[in-house]
N, C-alpha and C positions, 0 to 999 in steps of 0.2 A: 546214244553216243558213249563211246568207251572213255574211260579215264585218260588213257593216252591221247585220244582225239581232243578231248576237252583241254588237256594240258597244252597240246599243239596249238589249238585255236587261241587260247589265252596268251601264249608265248608270241604268237604272230602279232596279236593285237598290241601287246606291250612294245614289241620291236617297232611297230608302226608309230606308236605314241612317242617312243624315244627318237625316232628319226625325225618326226615333226618338231619335237622340242629342240633337237640339235639344229635344225634349219632356222627356228625362230631365234635361238641363242646367237647363231651366225649373223642373222639379219640385225639384231640388236647391237651386236659387237661392231659390226660394220658402220652402223649409224653412229655409235658412240665414238668410233675412231675418226669418222668424218667430222663430227662435232669437235673433237680435240684438234683436228688440222685446222678448223676455222678459228679456233681459239689461238693457235700457234701463229696463224696469219695475222690476226687482229692485234694480239698482245703488244708486240714490240712497238708499232707505230702509235698505238694508244698510249702506251707509257711514256714514249718520247714526247708526244703532243700534250700530255696531261701529267706533268711531273708531281703534282699533289696526289694523284691516283698511285703513281709509282712509289711515292714516299710513304703512303699508307699501306700499300700491299707488300712492299719488300720485306719489312721486318717480320710480318705475320707469316708469309709464305716461307721465309727463311727458317723460321721456327718449325713450321710444318715439315719442311725438308729434313730438318734435324730429327724431329720426332719420327718420321718415316724411317730414316737410316737406323736410328737406335732400335726401334721396334722390330725392323726387318733383320737386324743383326742378332738381337737377342731372342725374341720369342716367335717372330713372324706373325704377331698379332699387334694391332694398335689398341688404343683405349677402348673400353666397352661402348663408349658413345659415338665412336667414329670408326668405320671400317678402314682397313689398311689401304684399300683401293681408292678411298676418297682422299687420303693423305698423298697417295702416289700420284694422283692427277695434279694436284697443286705443286708437288715437289718437282714433277717434270716441267711444268710451266715456269716455275721459279728458276730452274736450271737453264732452260732454254732462253729465257729473257736475260739471265746473268751472262750467258755465252754471247749473246747479241749486244751486250752492253746497254740494256734498256733500264737497268736500275740506277737510282742516283748514287 
């Protein structure tokens, strides 16, 4: 096998692996988006029915939303111990509940 054929074979194998990884990422992303929709559906009625949960979560998630906004505006990175994407999920849920009047 020539060097060019070897390179083409390796390139084709890599392209297949990349395609498989992209498909897996899409599946995981769709699953995560579905889970987020479930949380958006559950959160407002839960917070209204359980005001003690709302009172506990509201200040913590408000702080997370502020941390996310500050990090995104400054460096685009969160603290070393928590990825920006984890902050973003709680920020979005906080803002959705806020818009729906679910916080005390």
